[in-house]
C-alpha positions in Angstrom: 0.0 0.0 0.0 2.9 2.4 0.7 2.3 6.0 1.5 -0.3 8.5 0.4 0.9 10.7 -2.4 -0.2 14.2 -3.6 -1.2 12.6 -6.9 -3.6 10.3 -5.2 -5.1 13.1 -3.2 -5.8 15.1 -6.4 -7.2 12.2 -8.5 -10.5 12.5 -10.3 -13.6 12.3 -8.2 -15.5 9.1 -8.7 -18.9 9.9 -7.1 -18.1 8.1 -3.8 -15.7 8.6 -0.9 -12.2 7.3 -1.4 -10.1 6.3 1.6 -6.3 6.3 1.4 -3.8 5.3 4.2 -0.1 4.9 4.9 1.3 1.6 5.9 2.0 1.3 9.6 2.9 -1.5 12.1 0.2 -3.0 14.2 -0.6 -1.1 17.4 0.7 2.2 16.0 -2.5 3.7 14.6 -2.6 4.8 11.0 -2.4 8.0 8.9 -5.4 8.2 6.6 -7.0 10.5 4.0 -10.5 10.7 2.7 -11.5 12.2 -0.6 -15.2 13.1 -0.4 -17.7 13.0 -3.3 -17.5 16.8 -3.3 -13.8 16.7 -3.8 -12.6 17.7 -0.3 -9.4 16.0 1.0 -9.5 15.4 4.8 -6.7 13.9 6.9 -7.3 11.5 9.9 -5.4 9.5 12.4 -7.1 6.2 12.9 -6.7 4.1 16.0 -8.5 1.6 18.2 -9.7 3.0 21.5 -9.3 1.3 24.9 -12.9 -0.1 24.5 -12.1 -1.6 21.0 -13.9 1.1 19.1 -12.2 2.2 15.8 -11.9 6.0 15.9 -11.0 8.3 13.1 -9.6 11.6 14.5 -9.7 14.5 12.0 -6.4 16.2 11.5 -7.4 18.9 9.0 -8.0 19.6 5.3 -5.5 19.3 2.6 -3.9 22.3 0.9 -0.9 21.9 -1.3 0.3 25.4 -0.3 -0.3 25.0 3.4 -2.0 28.4 3.6 -5.5 27.2 4.0 -4.9 23.7 5.4 -2.3 21.1 5.9 0.2 20.0 3.3 0.6 16.2 3.1 3.9 16.3 4.9 2.5 18.4 7.7 -0.5 16.1 8.1 1.8 13.1 8.2 4.0 14.7 10.8 1.0 15.5 13.0 -0.3 11.9 12.6 3.2 10.6 13.6 3.1 12.6 16.8 -0.3 11.1 17.7 1.1 7.7 16.8 3.9 8.1 19.4 1.3 9.2 21.9 -0.9 6.2 21.2 2.1 3.8 21.4 3.0 5.4 24.8 -0.1 4.0 26.3 -2.7 6.7 25.7 -5.4 4.6 23.9 -8.2 7.2 24.1 -6.4 9.8 22.0 -9.4 12.0 21.3 -10.4 12.2 25.0 -6.8 12.8 25.9 -6.5 15.7 23.4 -9.8 17.2 24.5 -8.7 17.1 28.1 -5.4 18.6 27.2 -7.2 21.3 25.3 -9.4 22.0 28.2 -6.4 22.2 30.6 -4.5 24.4 28.2 -7.5 26.6 27.8 -7.8 26.8 31.6 -4.1 27.6 31.8 -4.4 30.3 29.2 -7.5 31.8 31.0 -5.6 31.7 34.3 -2.6 33.3 32.7 -4.8 36.0 31.2 -6.5 36.5 34.5 -3.1 36.8 36.2 -1.9 39.3 33.6 -5.1 41.3 34.1 -4.7 41.3 37.8 -1.1 42.3 37.6 -2.1 45.1 35.1 -4.8 46.3 37.5 -2.5 46.1 40.5 0.2 48.1 38.5 -2.3 50.7 37.5 -3.6 51.0 41.1 0.0 51.3 42.4 0.7 53.9 39.7 -2.3 55.8 40.8 -1.3 55.4 44.5 2.2 56.7 43.7 0.8 59.6 41.7 -1.3 60.6 44.7 1.5 60.2 47.2 3.1 63.4 48.4 6.8 63.8 48.1 8.8 65.4 50.9 9.1 68.6 49.0 5.4 68.7 48.1 4.4 68.2 51.7 7.0 70.7 53.0 5.8 73.4 50.6 2.3 73.0 52.1 3.8 73.0 55.6 5.6 76.3 54.8 2.4 78.0 54.0 0.5 76.6 57.0 0.1 79.1 59.8 2.2 78.4 62.9 0.5 77.3 66.1 1.8 80.2 68.1 2.4 83.0 65.5 -0.4 82.2 63.0 2.1 83.1 60.3 3.7 81.0 57.5 7.2 79.6 58.1 10.2 81.9 58.0 12.3 82.4 54.9 15.3 81.1 56.9 13.6 77.8 57.6 12.5 77.5 54.0 16.1 78.3 52.9 17.4 75.5 55.2 15.1 73.0 53.7 15.9 74.0 50.1 19.6 73.8 50.8 19.9 70.7 53.0 16.6 68.7 52.8 15.2 68.8 49.3 18.5 67.8 47.5 18.7 64.7 49.7 15.1 63.5 50.2 12.9 66.0 48.5 11.8 63.6 45.7 11.1 60.7 48.1 7.5 59.9 49.0 6.7 60.6 52.6 6.1 57.0 53.5 9.4 55.9 52.0 11.5 58.2 54.2 13.3 56.2 56.9 15.2 57.2 60.0 18.4 56.3 58.3 17.7 58.9 55.5 17.3 61.6 58.1 20.5 60.5 59.9 22.4 60.7 56.6 21.0 64.1 55.9 21.9 65.4 59.4 25.4 63.9 59.3 26.1 65.6 56.0 25.3 69.0 57.6 27.5 68.1 60.6 30.3 67.0 58.3 30.6 70.4 56.7 31.1 71.9 60.1 27.6 73.2 60.8 27.1 71.2 63.9 24.7 73.6 65.7 22.7 73.9 62.5 22.3 70.1 62.5 20.8 70.2 65.9 18.3 72.9 64.9 17.5 70.8 61.8 16.4 68.0 64.0 13.7 70.2 65.6 12.6 71.4 62.1 12.3 67.9 60.8 10.3 66.7 63.9 7.9 69.6 63.5 7.5 68.9 59.8 6.9 65.1 60.1 4.5 65.7 63.1 2.6 68.0 60.7 2.4 65.2 58.1 1.2 62.7 60.8 -1.6 65.1 61.8 -2.9 64.9 58.2 -2.6 61.1 58.0 -0.1 61.4 55.2 2.1 59.0 57.2 1.4 56.7 60.1 4.5 57.7 62.1 7.2 60.2 62.1 10.7 58.9 61.0 12.2 61.8 63.1 10.4 60.9 66.3 13.3 58.8 67.8 16.1 61.1 66.7 17.3 63.1 69.7 19.1 66.4 69.5 21.9 64.8 71.5 22.4 62.3 68.7 23.7 64.8 66.3 25.8 67.9 66.4 27.2 69.9 69.2 25.4 71.4 72.1 25.3 75.1 71.6 27.6 76.9 74.0 25.9 79.5 76.1 27.3 82.9 75.3 28.2 85.0 78.3 29.4 88.1 76.4 28.3 91.3 78.1 29.5 94.8 77.1 31.0 96.5 80.1 30.0 100.0 81.0 33.4 101.1 79.8 32.7 99.5 76.4 29.3 101.1 76.3 30.9 104.5 76.9 33.3 103.8 74.0 30.6 102.6 71.7 29.5 106.0 70.3 33.0 106.8 69.0 33.4 103.2 67.7 30.1 103.5 65.8 31.2 106.8 64.4 34.5 105.3 63.1 32.7 102.3 61.8 30.9 104.3 59.0 27.7 102.4 59.4 24.3 103.5 58.1 22.8 105.9 60.7 19.7 103.6 60.9 21.9 100.7 61.9 23.6 102.8 64.6 20.2 103.8 66.0 19.1 100.2 65.8 22.0 99.2 68.1 21.0 101.8 70.7 17.3 100.7 70.5 18.3 97.1 71.1 20.5 98.1 74.0 17.9 100.4 75.6 14.8 98.1 75.1 16.5 94.7 75.6 14.6 93.5 72.4 15.7 90.8 70.0 17.2 91.9 66.7 14.5 90.0 64.8 11.8 91.9 66.7 13.3 95.3 65.8 14.0 94.3 62.2 10.3 93.5 61.7 8.9 96.4 63.7 6.2 98.6 62.2 5.6 102.2 62.9 1.9 101.4 63.6 3.1 99.5 66.7 5.2 102.4 68.0 3.4 105.2 69.9 5.9 107.9 70.7 3.4 110.0 72.5 2.5 107.1 74.9 6.1 106.0 74.8 5.3 102.4 74.0 6.3 99.9 71.4 4.1 96.9 71.0 5.8 93.7 69.7 3.0 91.6 68.2 2.7 87.9 69.0 3.6 86.9 65.4 7.0 88.6 65.8 7.7 87.8 69.5 9.8 84.7 69.8 7.6 83.1 72.4 4.4 84.0 70.6 3.1 86.4 73.3 2.5 90.0 72.6 5.0 92.2 74.5 4.8 95.9 75.3 8.1 97.8 75.7 7.8 101.1 77.7 10.2 103.5 76.0 12.6 105.6 78.0 13.4 109.1 76.8 16.6 107.7 75.5 14.8 105.1 73.4 12.2 107.6 72.3 14.9 109.9 70.8 16.3 106.9 68.9 12.9 106.2 67.4 12.3 109.8 66.6 15.5 110.0 64.6 14.6 106.7 62.8 11.2 108.0 61.7 12.4 110.3 58.8 15.1 107.7 57.9 12.4 105.2 57.0 11.6 107.2 54.0 8.6 106.7 51.6 7.3 103.8 49.6 4.8 103.4 46.7 1.5 101.6 46.9 0.2 99.5 43.9 -1.3 102.6 42.4 2.1 104.4 42.5 1.2 106.8 45.3 3.9 107.8 47.8 3.2 106.7 51.3 5.3 106.7 54.5 7.2 103.4 54.8 5.5 101.2 57.4 8.7 99.6 58.5 10.9 101.1 61.2 14.0 99.6 59.5 13.0 99.1 55.8 15.1 97.3 53.2 16.6 99.3 50.4 13.5 99.0 48.2 11.3 100.1 51.1 8.7 97.4 50.3 9.9 95.0 53.0 11.7 95.2 56.4 15.4 94.8 56.6 16.7 91.3 56.9 17.4 90.5 60.5 20.8 89.1 59.5 21.8 92.4 58.0 22.5 94.1 61.3 24.5 91.2 62.6 26.5 91.1 59.4 27.3 94.8 59.6 28.5 94.4 63.2 30.4 91.2 62.4 32.2 92.7 59.4 33.6 95.5 61.6 35.1 92.9 63.9 37.0 90.8 61.4 40.3 92.4 62.4 43.4 91.0 60.6 41.3 88.8 58.4 40.7 91.8 56.2 37.7 93.1 54.3 35.5 90.9 52.2 34.4 91.7 48.6 31.7 94.4 48.5 31.8 94.8 52.3 33.2 97.5 54.6 36.9 98.2 54.9 36.6 99.2 58.5 37.2 95.7 59.8 38.3 96.6 63.3 36.1 99.6 64.1 33.7 97.8 66.5 36.3 95.5 68.2 36.1 95.9 72.0 38.5 94.9 74.8 36.0 92.2 76.0 36.0 90.5 72.6 33.6 90.2 69.8 29.9 91.0 70.4 26.7 90.4 68.5 23.2 92.0 68.5 22.0 89.4 71.0 24.8 90.3 73.4 23.2 93.8 73.6 20.1 92.2 74.9 22.2 90.4 77.6 24.0 93.6 78.3 20.7 95.5 78.9 19.5 92.8 81.3 22.8 92.8 83.2 22.7 96.6 83.4 19.1 96.6 84.8 20.2 94.1 87.5 23.2 96.3 88.4 20.8 99.2 88.7 18.8 97.3 91.3 15.9 96.0 89.2 14.6 92.8 90.5 15.4 89.7 88.5 11.6 89.0 88.2 11.1 92.3 86.5 14.2 91.9 84.3 12.7 88.6 83.0 9.4 90.3 82.2 11.3 93.0 80.3 13.0 90.3 78.3 9.5 88.8 77.6 10.6 85.5 79.1 7.8 83.2 80.2 7.6 82.1 83.8 8.9 78.5 83.9 7.1 77.7 87.1 3.6 76.6 86.1 2.0 77.4 89.5 3.4 80.9 89.4 2.0 81.4 85.9 -1.5 80.3 87.1 -1.7 82.3 90.4 0.6 85.3 90.1 -1.2 87.5 87.6 0.4 90.8 88.2 1.6 92.3 84.9 4.5 94.2 86.4 3.9 97.1 84.0 4.9 99.9 86.5 8.0 98.0 87.5 8.9 97.4 83.8 8.4 101.0 82.9 10.7 102.1 85.8 13.3 99.4 84.8 13.5 100.7 81.2 13.7 104.3 82.5 16.6 103.5 84.7 18.3 101.7 81.9 17.7 104.6 79.5 19.0 107.1 82.1 22.1 105.1 82.6 22.8 104.9 78.8 22.2 108.6 78.6 24.8 109.2 81.2 27.3 106.7 79.8 27.1 108.1 76.3 27.3 111.8 77.4 30.5 113.8 77.3 30.8 113.7 81.1 34.1 112.3 82.4 33.1 111.6 86.0 30.8 108.7 85.3 31.2 105.9 87.9 31.0 102.4 86.6 28.4 100.3 88.5 29.0 96.8 89.8 26.2 94.2 90.0 24.4 94.3 93.3 24.5 91.4 95.6 21.8 90.2 97.9 22.1 91.5 101.4 
């Protein structure tokens, strides 16, 4: 019988079905072809099932090109594969193939379902990621949020610290991805460049920021919560610099030789005569200064402790403010109208107050000594150097407090003049006296003493701090 040939498959139709088959050993099944009366050529694999039934399993239709069916060789190869399966012991080939098809279909459906699930999960994750706030996004929102005490947005200095040290390191990280180790690395980088005190301040900033994020449920817990200030940086040394009365007497001549702006000279005397902070004076508005009533109100949003503070101005301080008034100049409103500048110490453009660091820089530049002048800075680098060493604007506040004590003002009153909060809770609750008369007298005594020290008199006796009897 041999093998089926293409010629046999394409023979003339006789009007009845014609069956062709390849020779095959017994028990191997057989490759067959049927030519129908209509002229179709169909391939089969014929075998005997486990029950003894003769089964013809269709393989496909013949097409000499293989485009619309099976070529003879392809059909014979397919039959050969089924023969191997049959000889391996699978006697119910049709059922086996149907079951295999069902299993494959189930596998494909499961695979498709898995792909769909993975796709959905990936899309959900992408949406979650797109909705997650990065550190920088959250920080920008925090900057604009009013403070608990001041009710004002965060300071430009705090924003600058974050932009310089935080955003380059972790700004692009999602909040929930920030770990304690990320913050330690950030803080250690600040410490490595020598800014050890700044690193300790940054811990407080980061704790406030992440506490804010927790309060909005953006994260479950703050990664900064367990970082202590003692873990990073150096403890800030307490400054003890106080200008002696001899130095205060020498200060007018030193200021004259320092060639500072007159407004800065007057700012120094205001700080010394009112015991205020440099930031409080830098941000002072004329609307808060009443020269007739001789008072200066420091609003709660400017006061460091968030509590409004009234300074009773001595005649000495009043004269300083009176001279500052015309120096403030004029500014333009949005319509171009000239108006008196609202700031006691305006910046050059008169639209904002002077930077609080400006006064400190001017004082510091005039105490550089042998290190010489810096580019675009003053050449009078030794003009404000004093025998007791370098001094800062905040040292003037300490000097004022020390002078008050030396003049016999009670420490309790001095603390009120400094706008320090009473640390004893019970005293805060029960002792409600505002000490206004005592504070007014304390500032008067201080102003009178400064008036005497800065006068041309030569017979001024230097006071020594009083001791308890």
